[in-house]
The first five atom37 places (N, CA, C, CB, O) and aatype in JSON, in Angstrom:
{
  "aatype": [12, 6, 11, 15, 13, 2, 2, 6, 3, 11, 7, 9, 10, 15, 15, 15, 6, 1, 1, 10, 10, 19, 0, 19, 10, 5, 11, 0, 9, 15, 3, 18, 10, 9, 7, 6, 7, 6, 19, 1, 1, 3, 0, 6, 2, 17, 9, 13, 15, 3, 11, 18, 6, 0, 15, 10, 14, 13, 18, 10, 19, 4, 6, 15, 10, 7, 10, 3, 8, 15, 0, 10, 1, 5, 15, 9, 11, 11, 10, 0, 15, 11, 14, 11, 11, 11, 15, 2, 10, 5, 6, 10, 10, 2],
  "atom_mask": [
    [1, 1, 1, 1, 1],
    [1, 1, 1, 1, 1],
    [1, 1, 1, 1, 1],
    [1, 1, 1, 1, 1],
    [1, 1, 1, 1, 1],
    [1, 1, 1, 1, 1],
    [1, 1, 1, 1, 1],
    [1, 1, 1, 1, 1],
    [1, 1, 1, 1, 1],
    [1, 1, 1, 1, 1],
    [1, 1, 1, 0, 1],
    [1, 1, 1, 1, 1],
    [1, 1, 1, 1, 1],
    [1, 1, 1, 1, 1],
    [1, 1, 1, 1, 1],
    [1, 1, 1, 1, 1],
    [1, 1, 1, 1, 1],
    [1, 1, 1, 1, 1],
    [1, 1, 1, 1, 1],
    [1, 1, 1, 1, 1],
    [1, 1, 1, 1, 1],
    [1, 1, 1, 1, 1],
    [1, 1, 1, 1, 1],
    [1, 1, 1, 1, 1],
    [1, 1, 1, 1, 1],
    [1, 1, 1, 1, 1],
    [1, 1, 1, 1, 1],
    [1, 1, 1, 1, 1],
    [1, 1, 1, 1, 1],
    [1, 1, 1, 1, 1],
    [1, 1, 1, 1, 1],
    [1, 1, 1, 1, 1],
    [1, 1, 1, 1, 1],
    [1, 1, 1, 1, 1],
    [1, 1, 1, 0, 1],
    [1, 1, 1, 1, 1],
    [1, 1, 1, 0, 1],
    [1, 1, 1, 1, 1],
    [1, 1, 1, 1, 1],
    [1, 1, 1, 1, 1],
    [1, 1, 1, 1, 1],
    [1, 1, 1, 1, 1],
    [1, 1, 1, 1, 1],
    [1, 1, 1, 1, 1],
    [1, 1, 1, 1, 1],
    [1, 1, 1, 1, 1],
    [1, 1, 1, 1, 1],
    [1, 1, 1, 1, 1],
    [1, 1, 1, 1, 1],
    [1, 1, 1, 1, 1],
    [1, 1, 1, 1, 1],
    [1, 1, 1, 1, 1],
    [1, 1, 1, 1, 1],
    [1, 1, 1, 1, 1],
    [1, 1, 1, 1, 1],
    [1, 1, 1, 1, 1],
    [1, 1, 1, 1, 1],
    [1, 1, 1, 1, 1],
    [1, 1, 1, 1, 1],
    [1, 1, 1, 1, 1],
    [1, 1, 1, 1, 1],
    [1, 1, 1, 1, 1],
    [1, 1, 1, 1, 1],
    [1, 1, 1, 1, 1],
    [1, 1, 1, 1, 1],
    [1, 1, 1, 0, 1],
    [1, 1, 1, 1, 1],
    [1, 1, 1, 1, 1],
    [1, 1, 1, 1, 1],
    [1, 1, 1, 1, 1],
    [1, 1, 1, 1, 1],
    [1, 1, 1, 1, 1],
    [1, 1, 1, 1, 1],
    [1, 1, 1, 1, 1],
    [1, 1, 1, 1, 1],
    [1, 1, 1, 1, 1],
    [1, 1, 1, 1, 1],
    [1, 1, 1, 1, 1],
    [1, 1, 1, 1, 1],
    [1, 1, 1, 1, 1],
    [1, 1, 1, 1, 1],
    [1, 1, 1, 1, 1],
    [1, 1, 1, 1, 1],
    [1, 1, 1, 1, 1],
    [1, 1, 1, 1, 1],
    [1, 1, 1, 1, 1],
    [1, 1, 1, 1, 1],
    [1, 1, 1, 1, 1],
    [1, 1, 1, 1, 1],
    [1, 1, 1, 1, 1],
    [1, 1, 1, 1, 1],
    [1, 1, 1, 1, 1],
    [1, 1, 1, 1, 1],
    [1, 1, 1, 1, 1]
  ],
  "atom_positions": [
    [[1.96, 31.99, 18.14], [3.41, 31.89, 18.18], [3.97, 31.84, 19.59], [4.0, 33.03, 17.45], [3.67, 32.73, 20.39]],
    [[4.78, 30.85, 19.94], [5.35, 30.87, 21.19], [6.58, 31.55, 21.26], [5.51, 29.65, 21.64], [7.38, 31.56, 20.32]],
    [[6.78, 32.17, 22.43], [8.17, 32.88, 22.65], [9.15, 32.11, 23.09], [8.16, 33.92, 23.57], [8.79, 31.09, 23.69]],
    [[10.29, 32.3, 22.96], [11.48, 31.63, 23.71], [11.55, 32.54, 25.03], [13.02, 31.62, 22.77], [10.91, 33.57, 25.22]],
    [[12.45, 31.97, 25.88], [12.65, 32.59, 27.17], [13.64, 33.71, 27.21], [13.04, 31.6, 28.12], [14.01, 34.13, 28.3]],
    [[14.12, 34.23, 26.09], [15.02, 35.26, 26.0], [14.54, 36.52, 26.55], [15.4, 35.43, 24.69], [13.37, 36.87, 26.44]],
    [[15.4, 37.19, 27.12], [15.09, 38.36, 27.78], [14.76, 39.35, 26.54], [16.33, 38.85, 28.79], [15.6, 39.45, 25.65]],
    [[13.71, 39.97, 26.46], [13.22, 40.73, 25.22], [13.96, 41.9, 24.96], [11.8, 41.15, 25.33], [14.12, 42.3, 23.81]],
    [[14.46, 42.52, 25.99], [15.29, 43.76, 25.94], [16.8, 43.47, 25.4], [15.35, 44.42, 27.43], [17.41, 44.22, 24.64]],
    [[17.27, 42.31, 25.88], [18.66, 42.03, 25.51], [18.75, 40.9, 24.51], [19.49, 41.69, 26.73], [19.79, 40.76, 23.87]],
    [[17.74, 40.12, 24.33], [17.83, 39.05, 23.41], [18.71, 37.79, 23.95], [0.0, 0.0, 0.0], [19.17, 36.95, 23.17]],
    [[18.88, 37.72, 25.13], [19.73, 36.64, 25.66], [19.22, 36.35, 27.12], [21.32, 37.07, 25.64], [18.72, 37.19, 27.86]],
    [[19.42, 35.01, 27.41], [19.07, 34.5, 28.83], [19.86, 35.13, 29.9], [19.27, 33.0, 28.96], [21.0, 35.49, 29.63]],
    [[19.37, 35.31, 31.12], [20.16, 35.69, 32.2], [20.89, 34.39, 32.49], [19.32, 36.28, 33.41], [20.54, 33.36, 31.91]],
    [[21.93, 34.39, 33.37], [22.69, 33.37, 33.78], [21.77, 32.36, 34.69], [23.91, 33.96, 34.52], [21.91, 31.13, 34.62]],
    [[20.86, 32.98, 35.5], [20.08, 32.1, 36.29], [19.09, 31.42, 35.42], [19.4, 32.82, 37.41], [18.87, 30.23, 35.62]],
    [[18.46, 32.07, 34.43], [17.54, 31.39, 33.43], [18.25, 30.31, 32.63], [16.95, 32.42, 32.44], [17.67, 29.25, 32.4]],
    [[19.48, 30.55, 32.18], [20.09, 29.58, 31.54], [20.34, 28.24, 32.48], [21.34, 30.18, 31.0], [20.06, 27.11, 32.09]],
    [[20.84, 28.52, 33.65], [21.13, 27.41, 34.51], [19.88, 26.61, 34.82], [21.76, 27.9, 35.76], [19.99, 25.38, 34.8]],
    [[18.6, 27.19, 35.12], [17.48, 26.49, 35.22], [17.0, 25.75, 34.05], [16.57, 27.3, 35.62], [16.45, 24.67, 34.25]],
    [[17.15, 26.21, 32.75], [16.82, 25.51, 31.58], [17.75, 24.22, 31.44], [16.96, 26.47, 30.37], [17.32, 23.09, 31.18]],
    [[19.08, 24.54, 31.66], [19.92, 23.44, 31.58], [19.66, 22.41, 32.6], [21.25, 23.87, 31.66], [19.91, 21.25, 32.28]],
    [[19.17, 22.68, 33.85], [18.96, 21.82, 34.81], [17.72, 20.93, 34.42], [18.82, 22.57, 36.08], [17.7, 19.71, 34.58]],
    [[16.66, 21.69, 33.87], [15.52, 20.95, 33.3], [15.84, 19.84, 32.27], [14.62, 21.91, 32.65], [15.36, 18.71, 32.3]],
    [[16.81, 20.35, 31.29], [17.26, 19.35, 30.25], [18.01, 18.24, 30.97], [18.21, 20.02, 29.13], [17.7, 17.07, 30.78]],
    [[18.93, 18.58, 31.74], [19.73, 17.39, 32.51], [18.84, 16.41, 33.26], [20.73, 17.99, 33.63], [19.02, 15.19, 33.17]],
    [[17.9, 16.94, 33.98], [16.97, 15.96, 34.69], [16.07, 15.12, 33.69], [16.02, 16.77, 35.69], [15.83, 13.93, 33.89]],
    [[15.66, 15.71, 32.76], [14.86, 14.99, 31.72], [15.73, 13.88, 31.16], [14.38, 15.96, 30.55], [15.4, 12.69, 31.18]],
    [[16.82, 14.33, 30.68], [17.84, 13.33, 29.89], [18.14, 12.25, 30.88], [19.33, 14.08, 29.36], [18.1, 11.07, 30.52]],
    [[18.45, 12.59, 32.18], [18.82, 11.66, 33.11], [17.73, 10.71, 33.42], [19.27, 12.31, 34.28], [17.98, 9.51, 33.48]],
    [[16.31, 11.24, 33.66], [15.3, 10.36, 33.84], [15.04, 9.39, 32.65], [14.15, 11.12, 34.14], [14.61, 8.24, 32.81]],
    [[15.35, 9.95, 31.45], [15.1, 9.03, 30.39], [16.17, 7.89, 30.18], [14.98, 9.83, 29.16], [15.88, 6.79, 29.72]],
    [[17.32, 8.23, 30.54], [18.41, 7.37, 30.27], [18.61, 6.36, 31.41], [19.66, 8.2, 30.03], [19.0, 5.23, 31.1]],
    [[18.4, 6.64, 32.68], [18.53, 5.87, 33.76], [17.28, 5.71, 34.77], [19.62, 6.39, 34.41], [17.29, 5.0, 35.78]],
    [[16.23, 6.46, 34.33], [15.02, 6.34, 35.18], [14.16, 5.0, 34.8], [0.0, 0.0, 0.0], [14.49, 4.27, 33.86]],
    [[13.19, 4.79, 35.51], [12.41, 3.56, 35.38], [11.0, 3.86, 35.23], [12.59, 2.65, 36.52], [10.64, 4.99, 35.56]],
    [[10.08, 2.98, 34.76], [8.7, 3.21, 34.85], [8.14, 4.36, 34.3], [0.0, 0.0, 0.0], [8.47, 4.76, 33.18]],
    [[7.2, 5.0, 35.1], [6.51, 6.2, 34.65], [7.49, 7.41, 34.5], [5.38, 6.54, 35.64], [7.28, 8.27, 33.65]],
    [[8.55, 7.46, 35.34], [9.42, 8.6, 35.37], [10.14, 8.58, 33.99], [10.45, 8.54, 36.6], [10.32, 9.66, 33.41]],
    [[10.54, 7.45, 33.46], [11.2, 7.4, 32.23], [10.22, 7.69, 31.11], [11.87, 6.08, 32.06], [10.55, 8.46, 30.21]],
    [[8.99, 7.09, 31.13], [8.13, 7.37, 30.18], [7.72, 8.79, 30.04], [7.11, 6.61, 30.35], [7.49, 9.27, 28.93]],
    [[7.61, 9.49, 31.18], [7.28, 10.98, 31.23], [8.42, 11.65, 30.41], [7.21, 11.6, 32.81], [8.17, 12.41, 29.48]],
    [[9.64, 11.34, 30.81], [10.79, 11.98, 30.16], [10.84, 11.74, 28.65], [12.08, 11.47, 30.79], [11.12, 12.65, 27.86]],
    [[10.55, 10.46, 28.27], [10.79, 10.11, 26.81], [9.56, 10.94, 26.14], [10.76, 8.31, 26.47], [9.79, 11.54, 25.09]],
    [[8.34, 11.0, 26.67], [7.32, 11.76, 26.1], [7.61, 13.39, 25.89], [6.14, 11.53, 26.99], [7.21, 14.03, 24.92]],
    [[8.27, 13.86, 26.86], [8.68, 15.2, 26.9], [9.76, 15.49, 25.85], [9.17, 15.54, 28.27], [9.73, 16.51, 25.15]],
    [[10.77, 14.52, 25.76], [11.88, 14.78, 24.75], [11.54, 14.55, 23.44], [13.04, 14.01, 24.99], [11.89, 15.3, 22.53]],
    [[10.78, 13.43, 23.25], [10.61, 12.95, 21.84], [9.3, 13.29, 21.25], [10.77, 11.46, 21.75], [9.13, 12.96, 20.08]],
    [[8.41, 13.88, 21.83], [7.18, 14.36, 21.17], [6.84, 15.81, 21.14], [6.1, 13.73, 21.75], [6.74, 16.52, 22.15]],
    [[6.67, 16.18, 19.96], [6.25, 17.63, 19.79], [4.89, 17.86, 20.15], [6.42, 18.12, 18.41], [4.53, 19.01, 20.38]],
    [[4.01, 16.79, 20.23], [2.6, 16.86, 20.53], [2.41, 16.65, 22.09], [1.8, 15.76, 19.67], [1.3, 16.88, 22.58]],
    [[3.47, 16.21, 22.88], [3.25, 16.27, 24.32], [2.92, 17.49, 24.94], [4.29, 15.83, 24.94], [3.66, 18.47, 24.87]],
    [[1.73, 17.48, 25.62], [1.2, 18.72, 26.32], [2.15, 19.05, 27.52], [-0.35, 18.49, 26.86], [2.15, 18.38, 28.55]],
    [[2.94, 20.11, 27.31], [3.84, 20.47, 28.39], [3.83, 22.09, 28.42], [5.36, 19.83, 28.14], [3.83, 22.76, 27.39]],
    [[3.82, 22.6, 29.62], [3.84, 24.13, 29.66], [5.24, 24.58, 29.29], [3.43, 24.72, 31.14], [5.4, 25.76, 29.01]],
    [[6.23, 23.79, 29.27], [7.63, 24.27, 28.85], [8.17, 23.16, 28.02], [8.62, 24.59, 30.11], [8.97, 22.35, 28.49]],
    [[7.67, 23.11, 26.55], [8.12, 22.02, 25.78], [9.61, 21.86, 25.51], [7.47, 22.09, 24.59], [10.35, 22.84, 25.6]],
    [[10.04, 20.78, 25.22], [11.42, 20.41, 25.02], [12.08, 21.31, 23.85], [11.49, 18.85, 24.66], [13.18, 21.83, 24.02]],
    [[11.38, 21.47, 22.72], [11.92, 22.28, 21.63], [12.1, 23.6, 21.96], [11.11, 22.24, 20.49], [13.01, 24.26, 21.46]],
    [[11.23, 24.12, 22.87], [11.24, 25.56, 23.35], [12.46, 25.77, 24.35], [9.81, 25.94, 24.1], [13.14, 26.8, 24.38]],
    [[12.65, 24.75, 25.12], [13.93, 24.79, 26.1], [15.12, 24.86, 25.18], [14.09, 23.4, 27.14], [16.0, 25.72, 25.32]],
    [[15.14, 23.94, 24.2], [16.33, 23.9, 23.41], [16.61, 25.22, 22.61], [16.22, 22.75, 22.48], [17.74, 25.69, 22.49]],
    [[15.49, 25.74, 22.08], [15.65, 26.98, 21.22], [16.0, 28.09, 22.11], [14.36, 27.33, 20.41], [16.8, 28.9, 21.64]],
    [[15.58, 28.3, 23.3], [15.91, 29.26, 24.16], [17.47, 29.12, 24.65], [14.91, 29.21, 25.28], [18.11, 30.12, 24.99]],
    [[17.98, 27.92, 24.66], [19.36, 27.71, 24.85], [20.37, 27.72, 23.75], [19.47, 26.59, 25.43], [21.58, 27.56, 23.94]],
    [[19.76, 27.92, 22.5], [20.5, 27.99, 21.23], [20.84, 26.58, 20.83], [0.0, 0.0, 0.0], [21.83, 26.4, 20.12]],
    [[20.09, 25.54, 21.22], [20.39, 24.21, 20.81], [19.41, 23.8, 19.82], [20.42, 23.28, 21.93], [18.26, 24.22, 19.85]],
    [[19.87, 22.93, 18.89], [19.06, 22.24, 17.79], [18.45, 21.07, 18.42], [19.93, 21.8, 16.53], [19.17, 20.12, 18.71]],
    [[17.02, 21.06, 18.69], [16.36, 20.03, 19.41], [16.31, 18.71, 18.65], [15.01, 20.48, 19.76], [16.23, 17.64, 19.25]],
    [[16.37, 18.8, 17.34], [16.47, 17.61, 16.61], [17.87, 16.88, 16.67], [16.13, 17.93, 15.24], [17.99, 15.66, 16.57]],
    [[18.86, 17.71, 16.84], [20.26, 17.13, 16.92], [20.5, 16.6, 18.35], [21.38, 18.23, 16.54], [21.26, 15.65, 18.53]],
    [[19.85, 17.23, 19.38], [19.93, 16.79, 20.7], [19.15, 15.57, 20.96], [19.53, 17.81, 21.57], [19.55, 14.76, 21.8]],
    [[18.02, 15.37, 20.27], [17.22, 14.16, 20.33], [18.02, 12.99, 19.77], [15.9, 14.33, 19.55], [17.99, 11.91, 20.37]],
    [[18.75, 13.14, 18.64], [19.49, 12.13, 18.1], [20.59, 11.79, 19.0], [19.96, 12.47, 16.81], [20.85, 10.6, 19.19]],
    [[21.29, 12.74, 19.61], [22.35, 12.42, 20.57], [21.81, 11.57, 21.76], [22.99, 13.73, 21.1], [22.47, 10.62, 22.2]],
    [[20.57, 11.93, 22.27], [20.08, 11.26, 23.33], [19.73, 9.84, 23.06], [19.01, 11.95, 23.82], [19.9, 8.98, 23.92]],
    [[19.23, 9.56, 21.87], [18.95, 8.28, 21.34], [20.12, 7.37, 21.23], [18.37, 8.43, 20.08], [20.07, 6.18, 21.56]],
    [[21.22, 8.0, 20.73], [22.48, 7.28, 20.75], [23.03, 6.88, 22.08], [23.44, 8.05, 20.1], [23.64, 5.82, 22.21]],
    [[22.82, 7.8, 23.16], [23.2, 7.44, 24.56], [22.38, 6.37, 24.92], [23.07, 8.57, 25.59], [22.87, 5.37, 25.44]],
    [[21.08, 6.48, 24.68], [20.18, 5.35, 25.19], [20.32, 4.03, 24.7], [18.88, 5.63, 24.95], [19.83, 3.07, 25.3]],
    [[21.04, 3.91, 23.53], [21.29, 2.56, 22.9], [22.56, 2.0, 23.52], [21.43, 2.66, 21.28], [22.89, 0.86, 23.18]],
    [[23.36, 2.72, 24.43], [24.5, 2.24, 25.02], [24.09, 1.56, 26.31], [25.5, 3.34, 25.22], [23.04, 1.88, 26.88]],
    [[24.94, 0.58, 26.8], [24.52, 0.03, 28.1], [24.08, 1.07, 29.19], [25.66, -0.79, 28.65], [24.65, 2.16, 29.13]],
    [[23.19, 0.87, 30.12], [22.74, 1.84, 31.01], [23.81, 2.02, 31.97], [21.46, 1.48, 31.64], [24.4, 1.14, 32.6]],
    [[24.03, 3.51, 32.02], [25.03, 3.97, 33.09], [24.96, 5.37, 33.13], [26.51, 3.54, 32.83], [24.62, 6.0, 32.12]],
    [[25.24, 5.93, 34.21], [25.22, 7.52, 34.34], [26.16, 8.13, 33.24], [25.75, 8.03, 35.88], [27.35, 7.82, 33.15]],
    [[25.58, 8.95, 32.5], [26.44, 9.62, 31.34], [26.71, 10.97, 31.9], [25.66, 9.73, 29.81], [26.04, 11.44, 32.82]],
    [[27.65, 11.54, 31.34], [28.17, 12.86, 31.54], [27.12, 13.85, 30.71], [29.78, 12.95, 31.01], [27.34, 14.26, 29.57]],
    [[26.11, 14.1, 31.38], [25.16, 14.93, 30.73], [25.6, 16.38, 30.39], [23.99, 14.98, 31.57], [25.08, 16.99, 29.45]],
    [[26.45, 16.86, 31.07], [26.94, 18.26, 30.75], [27.66, 18.22, 29.46], [27.89, 18.86, 31.86], [27.49, 19.12, 28.63]],
    [[28.47, 17.2, 29.23], [29.12, 16.98, 27.76], [28.19, 17.11, 26.8], [29.76, 15.63, 27.52], [28.46, 17.8, 25.82]],
    [[26.85, 16.42, 26.91], [25.98, 16.43, 25.84], [25.27, 17.85, 25.68], [24.99, 15.3, 26.04], [24.84, 18.21, 24.59]],
    [[25.18, 18.59, 26.75], [24.63, 19.88, 26.6], [25.61, 20.94, 26.13], [24.06, 20.27, 27.83], [25.12, 21.98, 25.69]],
    [[26.82, 20.81, 26.16], [27.81, 21.75, 25.74], [28.1, 21.65, 24.11], [29.12, 21.47, 26.59], [28.94, 22.39, 23.59]]
  ]
}
């Protein structure tokens, strides 16, 4: 059983841990939406595959931030179906 990154004593993330995990999500989403080639494929694999071998899997990052990984995936797919442009990723994560 994998653990989330919550502080075991407090049950919450520190502000720096939260900022780091949000930054990881923002980078992956940005790479998927506006990246090209291998960068985009790697981001797509990380975001959309539960079988993707990663030391920090997408679903665990989401869980640690209190996000529903399935709902976030659906939102990312909707954004990807729109014309390519930089999106306000912070809005997506709030």
